[in-house]
MMTF fields as JSON, N, C-alpha, C and O atoms, coordinates in Angstrom:
{
  "mmtfVersion": "1.0.0",
  "mmtfProducer": "UNKNOWN",
  "numBonds": 383,
  "numAtoms": 384,
  "numGroups": 96,
  "numChains": 1,
  "numModels": 1,
  "chainsPerModel": [1],
  "groupsPerChain": [96],
  "chainIdList": ["A"],
  "bondAtomList": [4, 2, 8, 6, 12, 10, 16, 14, 20, 18, 24, 22, 28, 26, 32, 30, 36, 34, 40, 38, 44, 42, 48, 46, 52, 50, 56, 54, 60, 58, 64, 62, 68, 66, 72, 70, 76, 74, 80, 78, 84, 82, 88, 86, 92, 90, 96, 94, 100, 98, 104, 102, 108, 106, 112, 110, 116, 114, 120, 118, 124, 122, 128, 126, 132, 130, 136, 134, 140, 138, 144, 142, 148, 146, 152, 150, 156, 154, 160, 158, 164, 162, 168, 166, 172, 170, 176, 174, 180, 178, 184, 182, 188, 186, 192, 190, 196, 194, 200, 198, 204, 202, 208, 206, 212, 210, 216, 214, 220, 218, 224, 222, 228, 226, 232, 230, 236, 234, 240, 238, 244, 242, 248, 246, 252, 250, 256, 254, 260, 258, 264, 262, 268, 266, 272, 270, 276, 274, 280, 278, 284, 282, 288, 286, 292, 290, 296, 294, 300, 298, 304, 302, 308, 306, 312, 310, 316, 314, 320, 318, 324, 322, 328, 326, 332, 330, 336, 334, 340, 338, 344, 342, 348, 346, 352, 350, 356, 354, 360, 358, 364, 362, 368, 366, 372, 370, 376, 374, 380, 378],
  "bondOrderList": [1, 1, 1, 1, 1, 1, 1, 1, 1, 1, 1, 1, 1, 1, 1, 1, 1, 1, 1, 1, 1, 1, 1, 1, 1, 1, 1, 1, 1, 1, 1, 1, 1, 1, 1, 1, 1, 1, 1, 1, 1, 1, 1, 1, 1, 1, 1, 1, 1, 1, 1, 1, 1, 1, 1, 1, 1, 1, 1, 1, 1, 1, 1, 1, 1, 1, 1, 1, 1, 1, 1, 1, 1, 1, 1, 1, 1, 1, 1, 1, 1, 1, 1, 1, 1, 1, 1, 1, 1, 1, 1, 1, 1, 1, 1],
  "groupList": [{"groupName": "MET", "atomNameList": ["N", "CA", "C", "O"], "elementList": ["N", "C", "C", "O"], "formalChargeList": [0, 0, 0, 0], "bondAtomList": [1, 0, 2, 1, 3, 2], "bondOrderList": [1, 1, 2], "singleLetterCode": "M", "chemCompType": "L-PEPTIDE LINKING"}, {"groupName": "ASN", "atomNameList": ["N", "CA", "C", "O"], "elementList": ["N", "C", "C", "O"], "formalChargeList": [0, 0, 0, 0], "bondAtomList": [1, 0, 2, 1, 3, 2], "bondOrderList": [1, 1, 2], "singleLetterCode": "N", "chemCompType": "L-PEPTIDE LINKING"}, {"groupName": "ALA", "atomNameList": ["N", "CA", "C", "O"], "elementList": ["N", "C", "C", "O"], "formalChargeList": [0, 0, 0, 0], "bondAtomList": [1, 0, 2, 1, 3, 2], "bondOrderList": [1, 1, 2], "singleLetterCode": "A", "chemCompType": "L-PEPTIDE LINKING"}, {"groupName": "GLU", "atomNameList": ["N", "CA", "C", "O"], "elementList": ["N", "C", "C", "O"], "formalChargeList": [0, 0, 0, 0], "bondAtomList": [1, 0, 2, 1, 3, 2], "bondOrderList": [1, 1, 2], "singleLetterCode": "E", "chemCompType": "L-PEPTIDE LINKING"}, {"groupName": "HIS", "atomNameList": ["N", "CA", "C", "O"], "elementList": ["N", "C", "C", "O"], "formalChargeList": [0, 0, 0, 0], "bondAtomList": [1, 0, 2, 1, 3, 2], "bondOrderList": [1, 1, 2], "singleLetterCode": "H", "chemCompType": "L-PEPTIDE LINKING"}, {"groupName": "ILE", "atomNameList": ["N", "CA", "C", "O"], "elementList": ["N", "C", "C", "O"], "formalChargeList": [0, 0, 0, 0], "bondAtomList": [1, 0, 2, 1, 3, 2], "bondOrderList": [1, 1, 2], "singleLetterCode": "I", "chemCompType": "L-PEPTIDE LINKING"}, {"groupName": "GLY", "atomNameList": ["N", "CA", "C", "O"], "elementList": ["N", "C", "C", "O"], "formalChargeList": [0, 0, 0, 0], "bondAtomList": [1, 0, 2, 1, 3, 2], "bondOrderList": [1, 1, 2], "singleLetterCode": "G", "chemCompType": "PEPTIDE LINKING"}, {"groupName": "THR", "atomNameList": ["N", "CA", "C", "O"], "elementList": ["N", "C", "C", "O"], "formalChargeList": [0, 0, 0, 0], "bondAtomList": [1, 0, 2, 1, 3, 2], "bondOrderList": [1, 1, 2], "singleLetterCode": "T", "chemCompType": "L-PEPTIDE LINKING"}, {"groupName": "SER", "atomNameList": ["N", "CA", "C", "O"], "elementList": ["N", "C", "C", "O"], "formalChargeList": [0, 0, 0, 0], "bondAtomList": [1, 0, 2, 1, 3, 2], "bondOrderList": [1, 1, 2], "singleLetterCode": "S", "chemCompType": "L-PEPTIDE LINKING"}, {"groupName": "LEU", "atomNameList": ["N", "CA", "C", "O"], "elementList": ["N", "C", "C", "O"], "formalChargeList": [0, 0, 0, 0], "bondAtomList": [1, 0, 2, 1, 3, 2], "bondOrderList": [1, 1, 2], "singleLetterCode": "L", "chemCompType": "L-PEPTIDE LINKING"}, {"groupName": "ASP", "atomNameList": ["N", "CA", "C", "O"], "elementList": ["N", "C", "C", "O"], "formalChargeList": [0, 0, 0, 0], "bondAtomList": [1, 0, 2, 1, 3, 2], "bondOrderList": [1, 1, 2], "singleLetterCode": "D", "chemCompType": "L-PEPTIDE LINKING"}, {"groupName": "PHE", "atomNameList": ["N", "CA", "C", "O"], "elementList": ["N", "C", "C", "O"], "formalChargeList": [0, 0, 0, 0], "bondAtomList": [1, 0, 2, 1, 3, 2], "bondOrderList": [1, 1, 2], "singleLetterCode": "F", "chemCompType": "L-PEPTIDE LINKING"}, {"groupName": "VAL", "atomNameList": ["N", "CA", "C", "O"], "elementList": ["N", "C", "C", "O"], "formalChargeList": [0, 0, 0, 0], "bondAtomList": [1, 0, 2, 1, 3, 2], "bondOrderList": [1, 1, 2], "singleLetterCode": "V", "chemCompType": "L-PEPTIDE LINKING"}, {"groupName": "LYS", "atomNameList": ["N", "CA", "C", "O"], "elementList": ["N", "C", "C", "O"], "formalChargeList": [0, 0, 0, 0], "bondAtomList": [1, 0, 2, 1, 3, 2], "bondOrderList": [1, 1, 2], "singleLetterCode": "K", "chemCompType": "L-PEPTIDE LINKING"}, {"groupName": "ARG", "atomNameList": ["N", "CA", "C", "O"], "elementList": ["N", "C", "C", "O"], "formalChargeList": [0, 0, 0, 0], "bondAtomList": [1, 0, 2, 1, 3, 2], "bondOrderList": [1, 1, 2], "singleLetterCode": "R", "chemCompType": "L-PEPTIDE LINKING"}, {"groupName": "TRP", "atomNameList": ["N", "CA", "C", "O"], "elementList": ["N", "C", "C", "O"], "formalChargeList": [0, 0, 0, 0], "bondAtomList": [1, 0, 2, 1, 3, 2], "bondOrderList": [1, 1, 2], "singleLetterCode": "W", "chemCompType": "L-PEPTIDE LINKING"}, {"groupName": "GLN", "atomNameList": ["N", "CA", "C", "O"], "elementList": ["N", "C", "C", "O"], "formalChargeList": [0, 0, 0, 0], "bondAtomList": [1, 0, 2, 1, 3, 2], "bondOrderList": [1, 1, 2], "singleLetterCode": "Q", "chemCompType": "L-PEPTIDE LINKING"}, {"groupName": "PRO", "atomNameList": ["N", "CA", "C", "O"], "elementList": ["N", "C", "C", "O"], "formalChargeList": [0, 0, 0, 0], "bondAtomList": [1, 0, 2, 1, 3, 2], "bondOrderList": [1, 1, 2], "singleLetterCode": "P", "chemCompType": "L-PEPTIDE LINKING"}],
  "groupTypeList": [0, 1, 2, 3, 4, 5, 6, 7, 8, 9, 10, 8, 11, 9, 2, 3, 3, 10, 9, 9, 3, 12, 2, 7, 12, 5, 2, 12, 13, 14, 7, 5, 12, 15, 16, 5, 13, 13, 3, 0, 3, 9, 16, 8, 5, 7, 13, 7, 1, 0, 2, 13, 14, 0, 13, 7, 8, 9, 2, 2, 12, 10, 14, 9, 9, 10, 3, 17, 1, 7, 4, 9, 7, 9, 2, 0, 9, 12, 13, 2, 7, 12, 2, 9, 1, 13, 7, 5, 14, 12, 3, 9, 7, 10, 9, 9],
  "groupIdList": [1, 2, 3, 4, 5, 6, 7, 8, 9, 10, 11, 12, 13, 14, 15, 16, 17, 18, 19, 20, 21, 22, 23, 24, 25, 26, 27, 28, 29, 30, 31, 32, 33, 34, 35, 36, 37, 38, 39, 40, 41, 42, 43, 44, 45, 46, 47, 48, 49, 50, 51, 52, 53, 54, 55, 56, 57, 58, 59, 60, 61, 62, 63, 64, 65, 66, 67, 68, 69, 70, 71, 72, 73, 74, 75, 76, 77, 78, 79, 80, 81, 82, 83, 84, 85, 86, 87, 88, 89, 90, 91, 92, 93, 94, 95, 96],
  "secStructList": [7, 7, 4, 4, 4, 6, 6, 7, 7, 2, 2, 2, 2, 2, 2, 2, 6, 6, 7, 2, 2, 2, 2, 2, 2, 2, 2, 2, 2, 2, 2, 2, 2, 2, 2, 2, 2, 2, 2, 2, 2, 2, 6, 6, 7, 7, 2, 2, 2, 2, 2, 2, 2, 2, 6, 1, 7, 2, 2, 2, 2, 2, 2, 2, 6, 7, 6, 6, 7, 7, 7, 7, 7, 2, 2, 2, 2, 2, 2, 2, 2, 2, 2, 6, 6, 7, 7, 7, 7, 7, 7, 7, 7, 7, 7, 7],
  "xCoordList": [75.056, 76.053, 76.214, 75.234, 77.429, 77.745, 77.384, 77.859, 76.562, 76.075, 77.189, 77.03, 78.32, 79.403, 80.027, 80.68, 79.844, 80.442, 79.472, 79.866, 78.222, 77.255, 77.663, 77.877, 77.765, 78.115, 79.607, 80.01, 80.441, 81.88, 82.313, 81.609, 83.463, 83.974, 84.61, 84.972, 84.736, 85.391, 86.83, 87.315, 87.518, 88.907, 89.027, 89.932, 88.125, 88.213, 87.893, 88.499, 86.943, 86.644, 87.851, 88.224, 88.468, 89.636, 90.791, 91.521, 90.956, 92.013, 91.766, 92.694, 90.527, 90.186, 90.454, 90.834, 90.261, 90.465, 91.898, 92.197, 92.782, 94.181, 94.29, 95.167, 93.397, 93.382, 93.631, 93.699, 93.766, 93.885, 95.124, 95.038, 96.257, 97.489, 97.407, 97.794, 96.913, 96.794, 95.825, 96.113, 94.689, 93.696, 94.242, 93.96, 95.015, 95.6, 96.623, 96.647, 97.468, 98.467, 97.773, 98.179, 96.742, 96.019, 95.359, 95.408, 94.75, 94.075, 95.065, 94.79, 96.21, 97.219, 97.757, 97.893, 98.063, 98.59, 97.572, 97.937, 96.301, 95.262, 95.153, 94.96, 95.274, 95.207, 96.392, 96.227, 97.578, 98.78, 98.675, 98.948, 98.278, 98.15, 97.118, 97.346, 96.001, 94.957, 95.495, 95.242, 96.236, 96.777, 97.814, 97.822, 98.682, 99.706, 99.047, 99.402, 98.1, 97.408, 96.668, 96.682, 96.033, 95.299, 96.255, 95.957, 97.394, 98.372, 98.996, 99.239, 99.254, 99.781, 98.785, 99.172, 97.515, 96.472, 96.398, 96.304, 96.44, 96.38, 97.547, 97.394, 98.725, 99.917, 100.142, 101.144, 99.219, 99.314, 100.635, 101.33, 100.964, 102.193, 101.842, 101.023, 102.453, 102.252, 103.134, 104.036, 102.858, 103.694, 105.13, 106.077, 105.286, 106.631, 107.373, 108.546, 106.684, 107.299, 107.599, 108.617, 106.706, 106.907, 108.166, 108.95, 108.357, 109.548, 110.811, 111.804, 110.768, 111.927, 112.196, 113.344, 111.154, 111.319, 111.867, 112.65, 111.445, 111.885, 113.233, 113.812, 113.729, 114.977, 114.889, 115.771, 113.792, 113.551, 112.888, 112.707, 112.533, 111.932, 110.411, 109.79, 109.847, 108.39, 107.794, 106.725, 108.478, 108.007, 107.928, 107.008, 108.886, 108.876, 107.687, 107.061, 107.382, 106.214, 104.94, 104.016, 104.887, 103.716, 103.528, 102.398, 104.602, 104.507, 104.037, 103.22, 104.555, 104.143, 102.646, 101.979, 102.118, 100.712, 99.789, 98.578, 100.35, 99.572, 99.049, 99.801, 97.756, 97.18, 97.368, 97.716, 97.152, 97.313, 98.758, 98.99, 99.724, 101.127, 101.485, 101.692, 101.556, 101.778, 103.249, 103.578, 104.143, 105.574, 106.051, 106.487, 105.959, 106.32, 107.381, 107.168, 108.524, 109.573, 109.394, 108.796, 109.918, 109.887, 110.687, 110.313, 111.783, 112.611, 111.803, 111.876, 111.041, 110.228, 109.118, 108.813, 108.532, 107.479, 108.028, 107.39, 109.192, 109.818, 110.183, 109.98, 110.721, 111.029, 109.777, 109.828, 108.66, 107.409, 106.942, 106.514, 107.021, 106.557, 107.453, 106.959, 108.758, 109.684, 109.419, 109.445, 109.166, 108.868, 107.613, 107.468, 106.714, 105.471, 105.585, 104.606, 106.793, 107.036, 106.14, 105.561, 106.056, 105.25, 106.12, 107.26, 105.575, 106.234, 105.274, 104.075, 105.79, 104.939, 104.971, 105.991, 103.855, 103.739, 103.223, 102.233, 103.889, 103.49, 103.153, 103.838, 102.096, 101.643, 101.203, 100.475, 101.623, 101.149, 99.996, 100.067, 98.946, 97.804, 97.413, 97.79, 96.656, 96.198, 95.149, 94.404, 95.099, 94.039, 92.722, 92.672, 91.686, 90.365, 89.795, 88.692],
  "yCoordList": [63.533, 63.59, 62.208, 61.496, 61.838, 60.546, 60.56, 61.425, 59.631, 59.595, 59.453, 59.881, 58.856, 58.657, 59.976, 60.008, 61.062, 62.345, 63.28, 64.37, 62.874, 63.718, 63.838, 62.837, 65.078, 65.329, 65.421, 65.712, 65.182, 65.3, 66.732, 67.477, 67.1, 68.444, 68.491, 67.463, 69.702, 69.872, 69.385, 68.733, 69.7, 69.252, 67.735, 67.202, 67.038, 65.571, 65.003, 64.018, 65.62, 65.185, 65.386, 64.487, 66.581, 66.869, 65.927, 65.495, 65.61, 64.687, 63.297, 62.651, 62.842, 61.532, 61.475, 60.429, 62.586, 62.645, 63.04, 63.263, 63.126, 63.542, 64.924, 65.164, 65.818, 67.184, 68.247, 69.434, 67.84, 68.81, 69.688, 70.904, 69.102, 69.89, 70.894, 72.051, 70.473, 71.37, 72.502, 73.663, 72.178, 73.196, 74.178, 75.374, 73.683, 74.551, 75.5, 76.683, 74.995, 75.849, 76.972, 78.131, 76.628, 77.627, 78.653, 79.851, 78.2, 79.118, 80.06, 81.25, 79.53, 80.361, 81.404, 82.576, 80.984, 81.931, 83.025, 84.196, 82.659, 83.663, 84.657, 85.852, 84.172, 85.045, 85.997, 87.186, 85.482, 86.322, 87.39, 88.563, 86.983, 87.935, 89.013, 90.195, 88.609, 89.563, 90.595, 91.791, 90.126, 91.031, 91.984, 93.173, 91.468, 92.315, 93.359, 94.537, 92.944, 93.886, 94.963, 96.14, 94.544, 95.496, 96.526, 97.72, 96.072, 96.983, 97.887, 99.065, 97.351, 98.18, 99.291, 100.436, 98.939, 99.929, 100.985, 102.177, 100.558, 101.498, 102.48, 103.652, 101.98, 102.827, 103.47, 104.154, 103.254, 103.78, 103.38, 104.212, 102.09, 101.564, 100.817, 99.898, 101.204, 100.511, 99.264, 99.099, 98.396, 97.206, 97.592, 96.958, 98.618, 99.087, 99.583, 99.267, 100.359, 100.869, 99.723, 99.735, 98.74, 97.581, 96.827, 96.393, 96.675, 95.991, 96.743, 96.131, 98.06, 98.856, 98.689, 98.513, 98.741, 98.581, 97.207, 97.066, 96.183, 94.817, 94.517, 93.454, 95.457, 95.257, 94.004, 93.146, 93.93, 92.8, 93.307, 94.513, 92.411, 92.791, 92.894, 92.348, 93.603, 93.702, 92.313, 91.992, 91.503, 90.135, 89.321, 88.523, 89.521, 88.802, 89.247, 88.429, 90.536, 91.039, 90.48, 90.101, 90.426, 89.836, 88.382, 87.959, 87.615, 86.222, 86.16, 85.313, 87.055, 87.114, 87.35, 86.725, 88.251, 88.632, 87.739, 87.958, 86.75, 85.822, 84.695, 83.798, 84.745, 83.785, 82.326, 81.513, 81.96, 80.544, 80.046, 78.843, 80.951, 80.555, 80.353, 81.319, 79.106, 78.799, 78.647, 78.284, 78.922, 78.834, 80.148, 81.056, 80.227, 81.426, 81.061, 80.184, 81.731, 81.435, 82.322, 83.396, 81.852, 82.665, 83.944, 84.999, 83.854, 85.034, 86.112, 87.289, 85.715, 86.677, 87.253, 88.443, 86.418, 86.88, 87.884, 88.9, 87.605, 88.521, 89.831, 90.903, 89.763, 90.987, 91.848, 93.067, 91.206, 91.938, 92.592, 93.747, 91.865, 92.439, 93.587, 94.591, 93.448, 94.524, 95.751, 96.882, 95.526, 96.626, 97.384, 98.571, 96.69, 97.308, 97.799, 98.256, 97.697, 98.071, 97.258, 97.782, 95.989, 95.059, 93.879, 93.754, 93.028, 91.788, 90.647, 90.863, 89.462, 88.292, 87.394, 87.269, 86.782, 85.875, 84.528, 84.478, 83.458, 82.107, 81.328, 81.434, 80.544, 79.786, 78.407, 78.274, 77.386, 76.042, 75.757, 76.079, 75.158, 74.793, 73.352, 72.79, 72.765, 71.4, 71.358, 72.318, 70.233, 70.026, 69.877, 69.341, 70.347, 70.249, 68.869, 68.622],
  "zCoordList": [92.159, 93.228, 93.826, 94.044, 94.084, 94.664, 96.145, 96.881, 96.592, 97.969, 98.996, 100.139, 98.604, 99.572, 100.029, 101.072, 99.278, 99.623, 100.345, 100.76, 100.501, 101.194, 102.657, 103.34, 103.127, 104.518, 104.779, 105.905, 103.771, 103.973, 103.679, 102.997, 104.194, 103.939, 102.554, 101.981, 102.035, 100.74, 100.813, 99.888, 101.916, 102.077, 102.035, 101.393, 102.711, 102.712, 101.333, 100.913, 100.627, 99.261, 98.355, 97.601, 98.431, 97.6, 97.933, 97.04, 99.205, 99.624, 99.042, 98.555, 99.092, 98.536, 97.04, 96.514, 96.359, 94.914, 94.542, 93.369, 95.54, 95.346, 94.699, 93.87, 95.087, 94.545, 95.613, 95.295, 96.863, 97.949, 97.811, 97.983, 97.508, 97.403, 96.262, 96.43, 95.114, 93.96, 94.273, 93.981, 94.861, 95.199, 96.227, 96.157, 97.171, 98.194, 97.586, 97.924, 96.693, 96.031, 95.256, 95.339, 94.517, 93.73, 94.647, 94.37, 95.723, 96.646, 97.331, 97.485, 97.739, 98.404, 97.429, 97.783, 96.206, 95.211, 94.913, 94.817, 94.765, 94.49, 95.645, 95.42, 96.864, 98.028, 98.066, 98.337, 97.799, 97.783, 96.707, 96.96, 95.506, 94.4, 94.739, 94.483, 95.306, 95.675, 96.671, 96.53, 97.674, 98.683, 98.086, 98.406, 97.227, 96.605, 95.705, 95.766, 94.878, 93.985, 94.786, 94.427, 95.858, 96.709, 97.295, 97.299, 97.788, 98.385, 97.329, 97.588, 96.152, 95.064, 94.714, 94.479, 94.685, 94.393, 95.489, 95.196, 96.742, 97.867, 97.846, 98.189, 97.435, 97.402, 96.031, 95.822, 95.107, 93.732, 93.068, 92.486, 93.169, 92.588, 91.306, 91.325, 90.205, 88.942, 88.908, 89.73, 87.946, 87.798, 87.448, 87.912, 86.64, 86.279, 87.513, 87.713, 88.336, 89.556, 90.529, 91.221, 90.571, 91.442, 91.012, 91.855, 89.712, 89.2, 89.615, 90.008, 89.527, 89.942, 91.428, 91.837, 92.231, 93.678, 94.036, 94.975, 93.27, 93.536, 92.884, 93.106, 92.083, 91.335, 90.47, 90.485, 89.716, 88.828, 87.557, 87.386, 86.686, 85.411, 85.523, 86.436, 84.572, 84.497, 84.245, 84.763, 83.459, 83.2, 84.494, 84.672, 85.388, 86.672, 87.524, 88.199, 87.49, 88.23, 87.615, 88.334, 86.29, 85.626, 86.05, 86.296, 86.139, 86.589, 88.045, 88.405, 88.868, 90.272, 90.393, 91.217, 89.572, 89.649, 88.815, 88.783, 88.151, 87.326, 88.217, 88.598, 88.548, 89.487, 89.091, 89.947, 87.824, 87.473, 87.547, 87.674, 87.47, 87.541, 89.01, 89.744, 89.428, 90.851, 91.206, 92.335, 90.251, 90.526, 91.13, 90.422, 92.438, 93.175, 94.196, 95.033, 94.132, 95.101, 96.327, 96.258, 97.436, 98.647, 98.449, 98.962, 97.71, 97.459, 96.727, 97.08, 95.719, 94.966, 95.85, 95.777, 96.664, 97.567, 98.579, 98.857, 99.123, 100.077, 99.388, 99.959, 98.166, 97.419, 97.251, 97.41, 96.931, 96.732, 98.029, 98.026, 99.123, 100.39, 100.845, 101.359, 100.661, 101.018, 100.142, 100.628, 98.853, 97.934, 98.348, 98.057, 99.025, 99.498, 100.943, 101.532, 101.505, 102.895, 103.844, 104.796, 103.548, 104.344, 104.739, 104.293, 105.571, 105.938, 105.657, 105.482, 105.615, 105.371, 106.59, 107.268, 106.852, 107.987, 107.466, 106.736, 107.841, 107.428, 108.672, 109.689, 108.591, 109.757, 109.324, 108.34, 110.028, 109.791, 110.741, 111.927, 110.226, 111.061, 110.77, 109.743, 111.683, 111.491, 110.388, 110.188, 109.673, 108.693, 109.435, 110.542, 108.822, 109.46, 109.367, 109.854]
}
């Protein structure tokens, strides 16, 4: 381990390595996918049914639920939340 990073936060290390934005995108997408999958399970909604509710294709739902695929539009996210009878809340906070 490099001594210069001892005692620093993970965020500051990632920022120094120019990885903070990529790591944040991946973490946010994984969180969104986890929440959508959990809600689909609670409501017993299949991917096929989700596609019908969202008025989109099964392939689009598969892309939405694919954690490594970070290309997620706000429109698709809103469609998913409406299909689940939920709303989405976005909040900006200061970096730690």
